[in-house]
C-alpha positions in Angstrom: -16.4 19.7 31.3 -14.2 21.8 33.6 -11.8 23.8 31.5 -8.7 22.9 33.6 -9.5 19.2 33.3 -9.8 19.6 29.5 -6.4 21.2 29.4 -4.9 18.4 31.5 -6.4 15.7 29.2 -5.3 17.6 26.1 -1.7 17.7 27.3 -1.7 14.0 28.0 -3.2 13.1 24.6 -1.1 15.4 22.5 2.6 15.2 22.0 4.8 18.3 22.1 5.7 17.5 18.5 2.4 19.0 17.5 4.1 22.3 16.8 3.0 25.9 17.4 3.3 28.0 20.5 3.2 26.9 24.1 -0.2 25.4 25.2 -2.8 28.2 25.8 -4.2 28.8 29.3 -6.9 31.0 30.7 -10.0 32.2 28.9 -10.4 32.3 25.2 -10.7 36.1 25.4 -7.3 36.2 27.2 -5.8 33.9 24.5 -6.9 36.2 21.7 -6.9 39.6 23.4 -10.1 40.5 21.6 -13.5 41.6 22.9 -15.4 38.9 24.7 -19.0 38.2 23.7 -20.7 35.5 25.7 -24.4 34.8 24.8 -26.7 35.6 27.7 -29.8 34.1 26.1 -30.9 31.7 23.4 -32.2 33.1 20.2 -31.1 34.6 16.9 -27.5 35.7 16.4 -28.7 39.0 14.9 -30.9 39.8 18.0 -29.1 42.2 20.3 -31.0 40.6 23.3 -28.9 37.4 22.7 -25.7 39.2 23.7 -24.5 41.2 26.8 -25.2 44.9 26.6 -27.3 44.3 23.6 -24.2 44.4 21.4 -24.0 41.8 18.5 -20.4 40.5 18.3 -18.2 42.8 16.2 -15.2 42.1 14.1 -12.4 40.3 16.1 -14.7 39.3 18.9 -14.0 36.2 21.0 -17.5 34.6 21.1 -18.7 32.0 23.6 -22.1 30.3 23.5 -22.3 28.9 27.0 -23.9 25.6 28.1 -27.7 25.7 28.1 -27.9 28.4 25.4 -29.0 27.7 21.8 -28.2 30.3 19.2 -29.4 30.3 15.6 -26.9 31.9 13.1 -29.2 33.9 10.9 -26.6 36.4 9.6 -23.1 36.2 8.3 -21.1 37.9 11.1 -17.8 39.7 10.6 -14.7 37.7 11.1 -14.4 36.5 14.7 -11.2 36.0 16.7 -12.7 32.8 18.0 -15.9 30.9 18.6 -16.4 28.6 21.6 -19.6 26.5 21.7 -20.6 25.0 25.0 -24.3 25.1 24.2 -25.6 24.9 20.6 -25.1 26.9 17.4 -27.4 26.1 14.5 -27.2 27.6 11.0 -30.5 29.0 9.8 -31.7 27.9 6.4 -30.2 30.6 4.3 -26.9 31.4 2.6 -24.4 32.1 5.4 -20.7 32.7 5.9 -18.9 32.2 9.2 -15.3 33.3 9.6 -13.1 32.7 12.6 -9.5 32.0 13.5 -10.7 29.0 15.4 -13.9 27.3 16.6 -13.9 25.1 19.7 -16.8 22.8 20.4 -16.2 22.6 24.1 -19.0 20.2 25.0 -21.3 22.0 22.7 -22.8 21.4 19.2 -22.3 23.2 15.9 -25.1 22.2 13.5 -25.3 22.9 9.8 -28.2 20.8 8.8 -29.2 17.5 10.5 -29.0 13.9 9.6 -32.0 13.2 7.4 -32.6 17.0 7.0 -29.6 18.2 5.0 -28.8 21.9 4.7 -30.5 23.3 1.7 -28.7 26.6 1.2 -25.0 27.6 1.0 -22.9 27.5 4.2 -19.2 28.4 4.2 -17.0 28.1 7.3 -13.7 29.8 6.8 -10.8 29.3 9.2 -8.7 32.4 9.3 -5.3 33.3 10.8 -5.4 36.9 11.9 -3.2 36.0 14.8 -0.7 33.4 13.7 1.1 31.0 16.1 -1.7 30.2 18.5 -2.0 26.8 20.0 -5.5 26.4 21.2 -6.0 23.6 23.7 -2.7 22.3 22.4 -4.5 21.5 19.1 -2.7 24.2 17.1 -4.2 27.1 15.1 -6.8 27.7 12.4 -9.0 24.9 13.5 -12.3 23.5 14.4 -11.7 21.5 17.6 -14.2 18.9 18.9 -13.6 18.3 22.5 -15.1 15.8 24.9 -18.9 16.1 24.6 -18.6 18.2 21.5 -20.7 17.5 18.4 -19.9 18.6 14.9 -22.9 18.2 12.5 -22.3 19.1 8.9 -24.9 17.8 6.5 -24.9 19.1 3.0 -27.2 18.1 0.2 -26.9 14.5 -1.0 -25.3 14.4 -4.4 -23.7 11.8 -6.6 -20.2 11.7 -5.2 -18.5 10.0 -8.1 -19.1 7.8 -11.1 -17.2 6.6 -14.2 -17.1 7.4 -17.9 -19.3 5.4 -20.2 -17.3 6.4 -23.2 -13.7 7.4 -23.9 -13.2 11.2 -23.6 -10.7 12.3 -26.3 -8.2 15.2 -26.1 -10.0 18.4 -27.0 -13.5 17.1 -26.1 -15.9 19.2 -24.1 -18.3 16.4 -23.3 -18.3 13.5 -20.8 -20.6 10.5 -21.2 -21.1 9.1 -17.8 -22.1 5.7 -16.4 -24.7 7.4 -14.2 -26.9 10.4 -14.7 -25.7 12.8 -12.1 -27.5 15.5 -10.0 -24.8 18.0 -10.9 -25.2 21.4 -12.4 -23.6 24.4 -14.1 -20.6 25.7 -12.2 -19.9 22.5 -10.4 -16.2 21.5 -10.4 -15.3 17.9 -11.2 -12.1 15.9 -11.0 -11.4 13.5 -13.8 -8.9 10.7 -13.1 -5.9 9.8 -15.3 -6.2 6.4 -17.0 -2.5 6.4 -18.0 0.8 5.8 -16.1 1.1 9.5 -15.5 -1.1 10.6 -12.6 -0.6 14.2 -13.6 -3.0 13.5 -16.5 -5.7 14.0 -13.9 -7.8 17.1 -14.7 -10.1 19.5 -12.9 -13.0 20.7 -15.0 -16.1 22.9 -14.7 -19.6 21.9 -15.7 -21.4 24.1 -18.3 -24.5 22.0 -18.5 -25.9 18.5 -17.8 -28.3 16.5 -19.9 -29.1 13.0 -18.7 -25.8 11.2 -18.5 -23.9 13.8 -20.6 -21.9 16.6 -19.0 -20.8 19.5 -21.1 -17.6 21.3 -19.9 -16.6 24.9 -20.1 -13.2 24.1 -21.6 -11.7 21.2 -23.7 -9.8 18.3 -22.2 -6.0 18.2 -22.2 -5.7 14.4 -22.1 -7.5 11.3 -23.2 -9.4 9.5 -20.5 -10.3 5.9 -21.3 -13.9 4.9 -20.9 -14.4 1.4 -22.3 -15.0 -2.1 -20.8 -12.9 -4.8 -22.5 -13.2 -8.6 -22.6 -10.4 -11.1 -22.8 -11.1 -14.9 -22.8 -14.4 -14.3 -20.9 -12.8 -12.0 -18.3 -13.7 -8.4 -18.0 -11.4 -5.4 -17.7 -12.8 -2.1 -16.6 -10.4 0.8 -17.0 -13.0 3.6 -17.2 -11.9 6.9 -15.8 -13.5 8.0 -12.5 -15.2 11.4 -12.3 -15.7 12.9 -8.9 -17.7 15.9 -7.7 -15.7 18.6 -5.8 -18.5 21.2 -5.2 -20.8 21.0 -2.2 -23.2 23.4 -0.7 -21.6 23.2 2.8 -17.9 24.2 2.8 -15.2 24.2 5.4 -12.1 26.0 4.1 -8.8 27.6 5.1 -8.5 31.3 4.3 -6.3 32.4 1.5 -3.7 34.0 3.7 -0.6 31.9 4.1 -1.8 29.7 1.2 1.7 30.1 -0.3 3.0 28.5 2.9 0.5 25.7 2.5 -0.9 26.5 6.0 -4.6 25.7 5.8 -7.3 24.9 8.2 -7.9 21.7 10.3 -10.7 19.8 12.0 -9.6 17.8 15.0 -12.0 15.5 16.9 -10.8 14.4 20.3 -11.8 11.5 22.6 -15.4 11.9 23.6 -16.1 14.2 20.6 -18.4 13.3 17.8 -18.4 14.4 14.1 -20.9 13.5 11.6 -19.8 15.0 8.3 -21.6 14.4 5.0 -22.2 16.3 1.8 -19.4 18.8 2.8 -16.5 20.3 0.8 -13.2 20.7 2.6 -10.5 22.7 0.8 -7.3 24.5 1.6 -7.1 22.3 4.7 -4.1 20.8 6.5 -0.8 22.4 7.5 2.2 21.3 5.5 5.0 19.5 7.3 3.3 19.6 10.7 2.5 16.4 12.6 -1.2 16.1 13.7 -2.3 19.1 11.6 -4.5 17.4 9.1 -7.7 18.4 7.2 -9.9 16.1 9.1 -8.4 14.3 12.0 -9.9 11.8 14.5 -7.4 11.9 17.3 -7.3 9.1 20.0 -11.1 8.9 19.9 -11.3 5.2 20.7 -14.6 3.9 19.3 -16.1 6.4 16.8 -19.2 4.4 16.1 -21.5 7.4 16.5 -19.5 9.4 14.0 -19.1 9.1 10.2 -17.5 10.8 7.2 -19.5 10.1 4.0 -20.3 11.7 0.7 -17.8 14.6 1.1 -15.1 16.1 -1.1 -11.7 17.0 0.2 -9.5 18.7 -2.3 -6.5 21.1 -2.7 -5.1 20.0 0.6 -1.7 20.6 2.2 -1.1 17.6 4.5 -3.0 14.3 4.3 -6.7 14.0 3.7 -8.5 12.1 6.5 -6.5 10.8 9.5 -7.7 8.1 11.9 -5.4 8.1 14.9 -6.2 5.8 17.8 -9.7 5.6 16.3 -11.9 2.6 15.7 -15.3 1.8 14.2 -15.6 4.9 12.0 -17.7 4.7 8.8 -15.9 6.4 5.9 -18.0 6.1 2.8 -18.4 7.6 -0.6 -15.9 10.5 -0.3 -13.8 12.1 -3.0 -10.3 13.0 -1.8 -7.7 14.6 -4.1 -4.7 16.8 -4.3 -2.7 16.3 -1.1 0.9 15.9 0.1 1.8 12.6 1.8 -0.5 9.7 2.7 -4.1 10.6 2.1 -6.5 8.3 4.0 -4.2 7.6 6.9 -4.7 5.0 9.7 -1.8 6.2 11.8 -0.4 4.0 14.5 -1.5 0.4 13.8 -4.0 0.1 16.7 -6.9 1.4 14.6 -9.4 -1.4 14.0 -13.1 -2.0 13.0 -13.2 1.0 10.6 -15.4 0.5 7.5 -13.9 2.2 4.5 -16.2 1.9 1.4 -16.7 3.4 -2.0 -14.2 6.2 -1.7 -12.3 7.8 -4.5 -8.7 9.1 -3.8 -6.7 10.8 -6.5 -3.5 12.8 -7.0 -1.5 11.7 -3.9 1.9 13.2 -4.2 5.2 13.2 -2.3 6.6 16.4 -0.9 8.7 18.4 -3.3 12.0 19.3 -1.7 12.8 21.7 -4.5 9.8 23.8 -3.3 10.8 23.5 0.3 8.1 21.0 1.2 8.8 18.7 4.1 7.6 15.2 4.8 5.7 14.6 8.0 7.0 11.0 8.2 9.8 9.2 6.3 7.2 7.1 4.6 5.7 10.1 2.9 8.6 10.1 0.5 11.3 7.7 -0.8 10.3 4.1 -1.6 7.7 2.9 -2.0 6.3 6.5 -1.8 3.1 8.1 -0.4 -0.1 6.1 -0.4 -3.6 7.0 -1.1 -4.8 4.5 1.5 -2.3 3.8 4.4 -3.6 0.8 6.3 -1.7 0.0 9.4 -3.8 -2.8 10.7 -5.5 -5.5 8.7 -8.6 -5.6 11.1 -10.4 -2.9 9.0 -12.8 -3.3 6.1 -11.9 -1.9 2.7 -14.6 -2.4 0.0 -15.3 -0.8 -3.3 -12.6 2.0 -3.0 -10.6 3.5 -5.8 -7.1 4.7 -5.7 -6.7 6.7 -8.9 -3.1 7.9 -9.2 -0.1 9.2 -7.3 3.6 9.2 -6.7 3.8 6.0 -4.7 1.2 3.3 -3.8 -2.5 3.0 -4.1 -3.3 0.8 -1.1 -0.4 0.2 1.3 -0.7 -2.3 4.1 2.1 -0.9 6.2 2.1 -3.3 9.1 4.4 -2.7 12.1 5.3 -5.4 14.6 3.4 -3.4 17.2 1.6 -0.1 17.0 3.8 3.0 17.2 3.3 6.5 18.5 0.7 7.2 21.1 -1.0 3.8 20.4 2.1 1.8 21.1 1.3 -1.6 22.7 3.2 -4.8 23.0 -0.2 -6.7 23.0 -1.2 -5.8 19.4 0.4 -7.5 16.5 -0.6 -6.0 13.1 1.8 -8.3 11.2 -0.1 -11.3 12.6 -3.7 -10.0 12.6 -6.2 -11.6 10.3 -7.5 -9.6 7.4 -11.1 -8.5 7.9 -12.0 -7.6 4.3 -10.3 -6.3 1.2 -12.8 -6.6 -1.7 -13.6 -4.9 -5.0 -11.0 -2.2 -4.7 -9.3 -0.6 -7.7 -5.8 1.1 -8.1 -4.3 2.6 -11.1 -1.7 5.1 -12.3 0.8 4.8 -9.5 4.6 5.0 -9.8 5.3 2.0 -7.5 2.3 -0.3 -7.0 -1.4 -0.5 -6.9 -1.3 -2.6 -3.8 1.7 -3.1 -1.5 1.5 -5.6 1.4 5.0 -5.0 2.7 7.3 -2.3 4.1 6.1 -1.8 7.6 7.2 1.2 9.7 9.6 0.9 12.7 9.4 3.1 15.8 11.6 5.7 14.0 9.0 6.0 11.2 11.3 4.5 8.6 10.0 1.5 6.7 11.7 -1.9 6.0 10.6 -5.1 4.3 8.1 -6.9 6.6 6.2 -10.1 6.4 2.5 -10.3 6.9 1.7 -13.7 8.5 -1.9 -13.8 9.8 -2.6 -16.1 12.7 -5.8 -17.1 14.4 -4.5 -15.7 17.6 -2.0 -12.9 16.8 -0.6 -12.9 20.3 0.6 -16.5 20.0 3.2 -17.1 17.3 2.4 -20.8 17.4 -1.2 -20.2 16.7 -2.7 -21.7 13.5 -2.1 -19.7 10.3 -5.2 -18.3 8.6 -5.3 -17.1 4.9 -5.7 -13.5 4.1 -7.9 -13.2 1.0 -7.6 -10.1 -1.2 -10.7 -10.4 -3.3 -11.5 -9.0 -6.8 -8.9 -6.4 -6.9 -8.3 -4.4 -10.1 -5.0 -2.7 -10.8 -3.9 -1.1 -14.1 -1.4 1.3 -15.5 1.0 1.1 -12.6 4.6 1.7 -13.5 6.1 -1.2 -11.4 3.6 -3.7 -10.0 -0.1 -4.1 -10.0 0.3 -5.8 -6.6 3.2 -6.8 -4.4 3.0 -9.1 -1.4 5.5 -10.2 1.2 4.7 -12.8 3.8 2.7 -16.0 4.2 -0.8 -17.3 3.4 -1.9 -14.4 1.3 -4.2 -15.2 -1.6 -5.2 -12.8 -4.4 -8.5 -14.1 -5.6 -10.3 -13.1 -8.8 -8.1 -10.1 -9.5 -7.9 -8.2 -12.8 -4.5 -6.8 -13.5 -3.7 -5.0 -16.7 -1.1 -2.7 -18.4 1.3 -2.9 -15.5 5.0 -3.5 -15.9 4.5 -6.6 -13.7 1.0 -7.9 -12.8 1.7 -9.4 -9.4 4.8 -10.5 -7.3 4.7 -12.7 -4.2 7.7 -12.6 -2.0 8.1 -15.2 0.8 6.0 -18.3 0.8 2.6 -20.1 0.7 1.0 -17.3 -1.4 -1.1 -17.6 -4.5 -3.1 -15.9 -7.1 -6.3 -17.9 -7.7 -8.5 -17.1 -10.7 -8.8 -13.8 -12.3 -7.3 -12.1 -15.4 -3.9 -10.6 -16.2 -3.6 -8.5 -19.4 -0.2 -7.4 -20.8 -1.5 -4.6 -23.0 -5.0 -3.5 -23.5 -6.7 -1.1 -26.0 -6.0 1.7 -23.5 -2.9 3.1 -25.2 -2.8 6.2 -23.1 -1.5 9.7 -23.8 2.3 9.6 -23.5 3.7 12.9 -22.2 6.6 14.6 -24.0 9.2 13.2 -21.6 8.2 9.6 -22.0 9.5 7.3 -24.7 6.8 5.7 -26.8 6.5 2.1 -27.8 6.5 0.8 -31.3 2.8 1.5 -31.7 3.0 4.9 -30.0 1.5 3.6 -26.8 2.5 4.9 -23.3 5.1 2.7 -21.6 5.1 1.5 -18.0 8.8 2.3 -17.3 10.1 5.2 -19.4 13.6 4.9 -18.0 13.7 1.2 -19.2 11.9 1.1 -22.5 13.0 -2.5 -23.1 11.6 -3.7 -19.8 10.2 -7.2 -20.3 6.6 -7.0 -19.2 5.1 -10.0 -17.4 2.0 -11.0 -15.7 2.7 -13.3 -12.8 6.2 -12.9 -11.3 7.6 -15.8 -9.4 10.0 -15.0 -6.6 11.4 -16.8 -3.6 8.3 -18.8 -2.9 6.7 -21.2 -2.6 4.1 -19.4 -4.6 1.4 -20.5 -7.1 -0.7 -19.2 -10.0 -3.9 -21.2 -10.4 -6.9 -20.8 -12.7 -5.6 -17.4 -14.1 -6.3 -16.2 -17.7 -3.4 -14.4 -19.4 -4.0 -12.2 -22.4 -2.0 -10.0 -24.8 1.5 -10.7 -23.6 3.2 -10.4 -27.0 6.8 -9.4 -27.5 7.5 -6.4 -29.7 10.5 -4.9 -31.4 11.1 -2.8 -28.3 10.8 -5.3 -25.5 10.1 -9.0 -24.6 6.9 -10.1 -22.9 5.8 -13.2 -21.0 2.7 -14.2 -19.0 4.9 -16.0 -16.5 8.3 -14.8 -15.4 10.7 -14.4 -12.5 11.8 -11.3 -10.6 14.6 -10.0 -12.7 18.2 -9.4 -11.6 17.7 -11.4 -8.4 20.5 -12.5 -6.2 18.4 -14.4 -3.6 17.3 -18.1 -3.2 14.3 -19.4 -5.0 12.0 -22.3 -4.7 12.0 -24.9 -7.5 8.5 -26.0 -6.6 6.9 -22.6 -7.4 3.9 -23.8 -9.4 1.4 -23.0 -12.1 -1.8 -24.9 -12.7 -5.0 -24.7 -14.9 -3.9 -21.5 -16.7 -5.4 -20.1 -19.9 -3.6 -18.1 -22.5 -5.1 -15.7 -25.1 -2.6 -14.1 -27.5 0.2 -14.6 -25.0 3.7 -15.7 -24.9 3.4 -18.1 -22.0 6.8 -17.7 -20.4 9.8 -15.3 -20.7 12.9 -15.9 -18.6 15.7 -13.4 -19.0 19.2 -14.7 -19.6 20.8 -15.0 -16.2 23.3 -12.3 -15.1 26.7 -13.3 -13.9 26.2 -12.5 -10.2 22.5 -12.9 -10.0 22.2 -16.4 -8.5 18.4 -16.1 -8.4 18.3 -15.6 -12.2 20.2 -18.9 -12.6 17.8 -20.7 -10.4 14.6 -19.7 -12.1 12.3 -22.7 -12.3 8.6 -23.5 -11.9 6.6 -26.6 -11.9 3.7 -27.0 -14.4 1.3 -29.1 -12.2 -1.5 -29.5 -14.7 0.3 -29.2 -18.0 -1.5 -26.0 -19.0 1.8 -24.3 -19.7 4.0 -27.0 -21.2 1.4 -29.4 -22.4 2.5 -32.2 -20.0 1.7 -32.3 -16.3 4.6 -32.4 -13.9 7.2 -30.8 -16.3 9.4 -28.0 -15.1 10.2 -24.8 -16.9 13.9 -23.8 -16.2 16.2 -20.9 -17.0 19.1 -21.1 -19.5 21.5 -22.3 -16.9 23.5 -25.4 -18.0 23.2 -26.8 -14.5 19.4 -27.1 -14.9 19.0 -28.8 -18.3 20.5 -31.5 -20.5 19.8 -33.2 -23.8 16.6 -34.7 -22.5 15.1 -31.2 -22.1 13.3 -29.2 -24.9 14.4 -25.7 -25.6 11.7 -23.0 -26.2 13.4 -20.1 -27.9 10.5 -17.7 -27.5 10.5 -18.4 -23.7 14.3 -18.3 -23.5 13.8 -21.4 -21.3 13.8 -25.2 -21.3 11.1 -27.7 -20.5 12.5 -30.6 -18.4 11.1 -33.7 -16.8 13.4 -33.8 -13.7 13.0 -33.6 -9.9 14.4 -30.2 -9.0 15.5 -29.2 -5.5 17.3 -26.2 -4.0 20.9 -26.9 -3.3 22.6 -24.5 -0.9 25.7 -23.8 1.1 25.9 -21.4 4.0 29.1 -20.0 5.5 27.7 -19.8 9.0 30.4 -17.6 10.5 30.4 -15.3 7.5 34.2 -15.6 7.0 34.0 -15.3 3.2 34.5 -18.2 0.8 34.6 -16.1 -2.4 32.5 -17.9 -5.0 31.2 -21.4 -5.3 31.5 -23.4 -8.6 29.1 -26.3 -9.0 29.9 -29.0 -11.6 27.5 -31.7 -12.4 29.0 -35.2 -13.1 28.5 -34.7 -16.9 30.4 -31.5 -16.8 27.7 -28.9 -16.8 28.8 -26.0 -14.6 27.5 -22.9 -12.9 29.4 -20.3 -10.7 27.5 -18.9 -7.7 28.3 -15.4 -6.4 26.2 -15.7 -3.2 23.7 -13.3 -1.7 24.6 -9.6 -1.4 26.3 -8.4 1.7 28.6 -11.0 3.3 28.2 -13.3 0.2 27.9 -16.1 2.7 24.8 -17.9 1.3 25.0 -19.7 -2.0 21.9 -21.3 -3.5 20.7 -22.7 -6.8 18.2 -25.0 -8.3 19.6 -28.3 -9.2 18.2 -31.7 -10.4 18.1 -34.3 -7.6 19.5 -37.8 -7.7 22.7 -36.6 -9.4 26.4 -36.1 -8.4 27.9 -32.7 -8.1 31.3 -31.3 -7.2 31.5 -27.9 -5.3 34.6 -25.8 -5.4 34.9 -23.0 -2.9 37.2 -20.3 -4.2 38.7 -19.6 -0.8 38.5 -23.1 0.6 36.3 -24.6 3.3 35.4 -22.3 6.2 35.5 -23.3 9.8 31.7 -23.9 9.8 29.9 -24.7 6.6 26.2 -25.7 6.5 24.8 -27.2 3.4 21.6 -28.9 2.2 18.9 -29.6 -0.3 15.3 -28.3 0.1 12.0 -28.8 -1.6 12.3 -32.5 -2.3 10.5 -35.7 -1.2 11.6 -38.5 1.1 14.1 -40.8 -0.7 15.5 -38.1 -2.9 19.2 -37.4 -2.6 22.2 -35.4 -4.0 25.8 -36.5 -4.0 28.2 -33.6 -3.3 32.0 -33.7 -3.3 34.2 -31.0 -1.9 38.0 -30.5 -1.6 38.8 -30.6 2.1 42.4 -30.9 3.2 41.5 -32.3 6.6 38.8 -34.7 7.9 35.9 -32.5 9.2 33.4 -33.3 11.9 29.9 -33.6 10.3 26.4 -33.4 11.9 23.0 -34.0 10.4 19.8 -32.0 10.4 21.0 -28.9 12.3 21.7 -31.0 15.5 25.3 -30.3 16.4 25.7 -32.9 19.1 26.9 -36.5 19.3 23.5 -38.0 18.5 23.5 -36.6 15.0 27.2 -37.0 14.2 27.8 -38.8 10.9 30.1 -41.9 10.7 32.9 -42.3 8.2 32.4 -45.0 5.7 34.2 -46.2 2.6 33.6 -44.5 -0.7 32.1 -47.7 -2.1 29.7 -47.9 0.9 28.5 -44.3 0.7 26.0 -44.7 -2.1 24.3 -47.5 -0.2 23.8 -45.3 2.9 20.8 -43.2 3.8 22.7 -40.1 4.5 24.1 -41.2 7.8 27.7 -41.5 6.6 30.4 -39.7 4.7 33.6 -40.6 3.0 36.9 -38.8 3.0 39.8 -39.8 0.8 42.9 -38.1 -0.4 41.7 -34.6 0.5 38.2 -35.0 -1.0 35.0 -35.2 1.1 32.2 -37.2 -0.3 28.7 -36.5 1.0 25.2 -37.8 0.4 22.3 -35.4 1.2 19.4 -37.8 1.6 15.8 -36.7 2.4 14.4 -38.7 5.3 10.8 -39.8 5.8 8.4 -37.1 6.8 10.8 -34.3 5.6 11.3 -32.2 2.5 15.0 -31.4 3.2 18.3 -32.7 4.2 21.0 -30.6 5.9 24.6 -31.2 7.1 27.0 -29.1 9.3 30.7 -29.4 8.4 32.9 -28.3 11.3 36.7 -28.2 12.0 36.0 -29.3 15.7 33.4 -31.3 17.5 31.1 -28.4 18.2 31.9 -26.0 15.4 33.9 -23.8 17.8 
């Protein structure tokens, strides 16, 4: 391609944020100021006839292999200033080293082995930085660039990429028993995953010898690494440590200079370029704190169906691992990626689709350390929920059989923006509404925040906020039919907060195995469920507690060291409506240190809850079935904690509700379960709420049942304008607003069936104007009736006598709610 045209395209595709000096112009010799050496004939690199004047390129040469010329690299040349390939450069089958400040495949091919004919010797490509600050083709410095028409072919020997332990490896051991007999050998370096809450218990080890499935190491292990399969109630829990191979016979690496600055090499593949990378080791790659300067980066490629990244190791990195930016249809399979800053496998903007990501192992993903001067590339690389091993910005990708094995933030993060951001921004793509292609048989363990997070999408400024994933058949049409997103057979263990966290609608976690997490799974929003699967409170994997971590009563490692009394629970109900169905719970037993319950509610919650959250067909093995914490004074959600036992598998009687220790929820007909800190009741519960529409501030709301049971509601945080609690239907209540009735008050009852009602009395010094069902017009205005006639009405009337307003919230046919607007004037003005 014409050089000027390439430069123009590059400047259009790359943002000025890329960093470095001003875009380079002119010939590569001019860029470098070194001696130019352009091949004049095909042949061997060592043959003087290949080069002008019969001079083989010397140290610091700017080398070009022009179109139509094919050169075989048969010697290890001195360090080059640059290498531009417009024709073909092929590594001969011998041990070779190639060093250059940068390599540009400008329509040409660099070939180290071929597909089906992997390179059999040792090849090392080292990216140097003798002249810092270059910005080659606006792609930065210290790089391999693959431009339009360029082909990068790196094919190392096929080797077992990773496997698992077959037996627990104890502290001080020098032997690993593996699940698979590996084709590894003496001197190979391995990474051994943590199987505890602390990802820093990951270890890098060196092989002394291999015999069958036993690997002997050169030094003893510092930590225990679990290696057993456990069974609970017929369900299987696999917490065996992963063991990954780091050593490959083909290596691309950054040079050691500027290592202390975390300024490594990079490979960038542009639109029209192709990279087939397998059996290759990438190390000291990526450039810390710089946008678009990543170890291996497919940049605005479009469809990358002809490329792949498989069976490689990427380790000791400075900025991400593998980035897919504006790139679709790429196969990413069987790679080991470990030791990076920020998100590791990174689908950048949200327009990336059709990528198939399978059987990869990612470990040791950490946040930038500000104390060391490290900077985040994006706000999401730090803070909450923290950096992810897999950042998935669009659900239309396949993730199958991958492992996320420890880090400072999240294992798998579905970070879905409303529309793609950055260079891929488009109003026609809706990641938050896009159906999920596949998420199957993935594993996440040893994370600070969560194994799986389907929430917290980025905005245009890069900062994340709570977001709802709501897949639709046609994402562009908000009225299109909803479709379920199935997250299948996911395993999450030893995560400090959650095994899995979901926000949105129609998300189903099927057949999951969740163990040793502070909380197994939490669903925020509605119409979500866990179906089948196993949740284990504490397994035989007791871990290796580090010195700074408090130990439990049995000396085991704890999920949240800063809260040693944290009440562990398996399925955490939240705002709903959510459901647990067909799940087996095991080993949720309280200890002297902390409570435990298979089922519980999100703690210290101020927000509304659904009283028809449900459980059905559950099994319990050595498990306290429920634990509700005593409600806090201002946590209205704690006071509302309720779920419906549809099948009787929790309470022993179908249709009973389990409710919190809030006097408004129970009476003498209920049964107290002390070990649950809860009651079992046979009552029709609904959600009773009041909303100060204009946010004028009503203080608190006191609800008193006709028999005297009372609860005080503080309202949701912020304006404290929404007050909500669970309450039995078909009863009379009095509501007292601390600061009196506001100008516009909306109130109602939700989650009930037609014919259900609630009587609500309020002190109102004037006769208000009242409308029904959110229709503030004359057609829905209620009529005043006598107090005696009110109970006989169907919610179409109200009574007002001596400064007291008497209301009847009655659920009409075909509805699950009743709502009224109380106004000082006809139109709530």
